[in-house]
C-alpha positions in Angstrom: 65.8 10.8 49.8 68.8 9.1 51.9 68.5 7.5 55.1 68.3 10.0 57.9 71.9 10.7 59.5 72.1 12.7 62.8 68.8 14.6 62.0 65.8 14.6 63.9 62.1 16.2 63.7 62.1 19.8 64.2 59.0 20.3 66.4 61.0 21.6 69.3 63.2 24.1 67.2 62.7 27.6 66.6 60.6 28.1 69.9 63.4 30.1 72.0 66.4 32.3 72.2 68.6 31.5 75.1 71.6 32.6 76.7 73.8 29.6 75.9 73.5 26.6 73.9 71.9 23.7 75.8 74.4 20.9 76.9 72.8 18.3 74.5 73.8 20.1 71.4 77.3 20.5 70.1 79.0 24.0 70.0 81.8 22.9 67.8 82.1 20.3 64.8 81.2 17.8 64.2 77.6 18.8 64.7 74.9 16.3 65.3 71.2 17.7 64.9 71.4 20.9 65.3 73.7 24.2 64.7 73.8 27.1 67.2 74.1 30.5 65.9 74.7 33.8 67.9 72.7 36.7 67.2 73.7 40.4 67.3 72.5 40.7 71.1 74.8 37.6 72.2 72.0 35.2 72.5 71.7 31.8 70.7 69.2 30.4 68.5 69.7 26.7 67.9 68.7 25.5 64.4 68.1 22.1 63.2 70.2 20.5 60.6 68.4 19.2 57.4 70.1 16.6 55.3 69.9 17.5 51.6 68.2 14.8 49.3 71.3 13.5 48.1 72.5 12.5 51.6 76.0 13.8 51.8 75.3 17.6 52.7 73.2 19.4 55.1 72.0 22.8 55.7 71.1 24.7 58.9 67.1 25.6 58.7 64.5 28.1 59.8 60.9 27.9 59.1 59.5 31.0 60.0 55.8 30.0 60.0 56.7 27.3 62.6 58.7 29.6 64.9 57.5 31.1 68.1 56.4 34.7 68.3 59.3 35.3 70.4 61.9 34.3 67.9 60.1 36.1 64.9 60.0 39.2 67.0 63.7 39.2 68.1 64.9 38.5 64.6 62.7 41.2 63.1 64.0 43.6 65.6 67.5 42.9 64.3 66.5 42.7 60.6 64.9 46.1 61.2 68.1 47.4 62.7 69.9 46.5 59.4 67.1 47.8 57.1 67.4 51.3 58.5 70.7 51.9 56.9 69.1 51.7 53.5 66.8 54.5 54.3 63.9 52.8 52.0 60.4 54.3 51.7 58.5 50.8 51.5 59.2 47.3 52.5 58.5 44.6 49.8 58.2 41.1 51.3 59.1 38.0 49.3 56.4 34.8 49.6 55.8 33.0 51.5 57.9 32.9 54.6 59.2 36.2 54.1 55.8 37.7 55.1 56.5 36.6 58.6 59.0 39.3 58.8 58.2 41.9 56.3 55.3 43.5 58.2 57.0 43.4 61.3 60.1 44.9 59.8 57.8 47.6 58.2 56.0 48.3 61.4 59.5 48.8 63.3 60.6 51.3 60.4 57.6 53.1 61.1 55.9 52.2 57.8 52.0 51.9 57.8 52.3 48.8 55.5 54.3 46.5 53.3 53.9 45.4 49.7 54.1 41.5 49.2 54.9 39.9 46.1 53.3 36.6 45.5 52.9 33.3 43.4 49.2 32.9 42.8 47.6 34.7 39.9 44.4 36.4 40.5 42.2 37.4 37.6 42.9 40.8 37.4 46.6 40.3 37.4 48.8 41.5 34.4 51.3 38.9 33.2 53.8 41.8 32.4 54.2 42.3 36.3 55.5 38.6 36.7 58.8 36.8 36.5 59.9 33.2 36.5 61.4 31.9 39.3 62.8 28.7 40.7 64.0 28.2 44.3 65.7 25.4 46.2 62.7 24.7 48.3 60.2 25.0 45.8 61.9 23.7 42.6 58.7 22.9 40.7 59.3 24.7 37.1 57.0 27.4 35.6 56.5 29.1 38.9 55.9 33.0 38.4 56.6 35.8 40.9 54.0 38.4 40.7 53.0 41.8 41.5 49.3 42.9 42.2 48.8 45.6 39.6 46.7 47.5 42.4 50.0 48.0 44.2 52.0 49.4 41.6 51.4 53.0 42.6 52.9 52.4 45.9 56.2 51.3 44.3 56.8 53.5 41.4 59.6 55.8 41.8 60.1 54.8 45.4 63.0 53.4 47.2 62.4 50.0 48.7 64.1 47.3 50.8 63.4 43.7 50.0 62.7 41.5 53.0 62.7 37.5 53.2 63.2 34.9 55.7 66.6 33.5 54.1 68.7 33.6 50.8 70.1 30.3 49.7 70.7 30.1 46.1 69.6 33.5 45.4 67.1 32.7 42.6 64.0 34.2 44.2 65.9 37.2 45.4 67.4 38.0 42.0 64.2 37.3 40.5 62.4 39.8 42.5 65.2 42.5 42.1 64.8 42.2 38.1 61.0 42.4 38.2 61.3 45.6 40.3 63.7 47.3 38.3 61.6 46.7 35.5 58.9 48.7 36.7 61.2 51.4 37.8 61.8 50.6 41.5 65.0 51.5 43.2 66.1 48.4 45.2 67.9 50.0 48.1 69.0 46.7 49.7 67.9 43.4 50.9 67.4 42.1 54.5 67.1 38.6 55.4 67.0 36.6 58.8 69.6 33.9 57.4 72.3 33.8 54.8 72.1 30.0 54.2 75.6 29.6 53.0 77.2 31.8 50.4 76.0 30.1 47.2 73.7 33.0 46.4 76.6 35.4 45.9 77.4 34.4 42.4 73.9 34.9 41.3 73.6 38.3 42.8 77.0 39.3 41.3 75.7 38.7 37.9 73.2 41.6 38.5 74.4 45.2 37.4 74.9 47.2 40.5 73.7 44.2 42.7 71.9 45.6 46.0 73.7 44.7 49.2 72.4 41.9 51.1 72.2 42.1 55.0 71.4 39.1 57.5 71.0 38.6 61.1 73.1 35.4 61.1 74.7 33.1 58.4 75.3 29.2 58.3 77.6 27.4 56.0 76.9 24.2 54.1 77.6 20.9 56.1 79.5 17.9 54.5 78.6 14.6 56.3 81.5 12.9 58.2 81.4 9.6 60.1 80.9 11.3 63.2 78.3 14.1 62.3 78.2 17.1 60.1 81.1 19.2 59.5 81.0 22.8 58.5 82.3 23.5 54.9 84.2 27.1 56.1 84.4 28.1 52.6 80.8 28.2 52.1 80.4 30.5 55.3 78.8 34.1 54.5 79.9 37.1 55.7 77.7 38.8 58.4 75.7 41.3 58.4 
């Protein structure tokens, strides 16, 4: 890991949504330590910048299970607004941080529950209901995305919306779409809190009839400069 460059501990991040960015944080490049995003209601969420292992780039980060209830609730409200346009019968949540939003989005849509996909294998699982996946935050090889066979009747023949915390490379999301299509599920759309750059677009475009991806906010990739982190405008994703 490269020596830390304009990054700091994230303990105080993801805890509040505010009217304007605090004075200690930059609101234009070069960014140092943080990147403020404007939510649909006009308020600001300040995200920490995480230096990538090679050291010359960084991404804005959201860790849902470290965020306050206020932040999760506000993001879930906005995600549910996007999800309504897909007119889905049920929400499917992606592991593991997507679970922080999937149940709340399902509740806001008036659904009694959501269906989780997972990585761990219980003894009654069927390997036919699994697919290999490798993500940027969990790069270990051989990981399988799985569906509990007991949940299959909830999905077969239904229209679903996939919910996750973020989409980055698109590997996990595309794997989930392929798995669900394999069992005859109509993936109406995908809703995330954050589009983390637009690197995922090529992966998604390789799918036939790729579902639309909607997000509350999006962040570019940042390159290192002598004076801080500079957004690479060509990596800024479209919102929603």
